[in-house]
Steps between C-alpha positions, in 0.01 A plus 500: 500500500224748430349515849629462852249265653732354766620195302758435235507205261845467342521428132820412310702691765427557860587868549428530875873504579770741379617244238227343291479115561415273209193283572398156364342686210838654403655150497212365291531786248873451476455126429218540251667781304819293468307198374542291819225302668368645827329303774379609843254325737264804506437436126319177606219714654230652286542869420278748673283529188400138551410528866154571631635753759568743219127580518348753730352245740707223654428150380328234708767281654531159337648177622596197297508166682523693838835646386524880450520588128821694571673173579355310204571749223594353166723654243420525128624143444267359770774432753502625855652843528825551682417645832643716772535347845396724790591396862306631795137395418380577844639852509382836380792549260465158341130547438570849358744358247243237404246779435753674280553186298124459467465853372786459261382154380818330615500136598622445855512260791450650844657268752469471880782388730349151501543493121844650498702580807761751368745410786494127411725420203313175419162671510613782267666253257182289496279803434729624220495161337124466534397846382787585263456880544670753279537744790435516876361775718597443860222644716560263793652621822474577871322838513403539866759763593397508871556122529830489313711565814328214683507259197850584365563150361166487315544852367850418372371170345218673309670827408865396445550125464184459293571769238868390474393133449232602245760713307755212498242246370388749234861562394549124465203475268567824307186669633 
């Protein structure tokens, strides 16, 4: 909060709105100071001080067994990290969220429609059972505005039925 460089990283409270909003850090501090245990999937990832990207020059990309390291992260106990699930692997938004996860050191799975069709309840349930995500970013959808009037059914499937189905499956599993 000492310089206006065009970005804002909230701390314990997000003060961008009129009323300050408590963040995950506020909930963590509240739990820890009251002697309660605190757990969050982001804690599975290494802190920034452990990551090579803290240096001035970006690290050389590494792959383990042809699987991106972001998907194979291990927590302190040597178990796979809990991961975010991002739909829309073939779209600009999905790939952008994957880059954010890479930068933040967060484990994620970036899925295409073939891996999880958000409008198909069985496909979503199968993906949720397989990947066991702690959260989901829905970046899938019909984005060609000019074609939406000609392909109304497909647009409704991808932008209305799909997100509704995804939300219902997530609610069933507590995600």
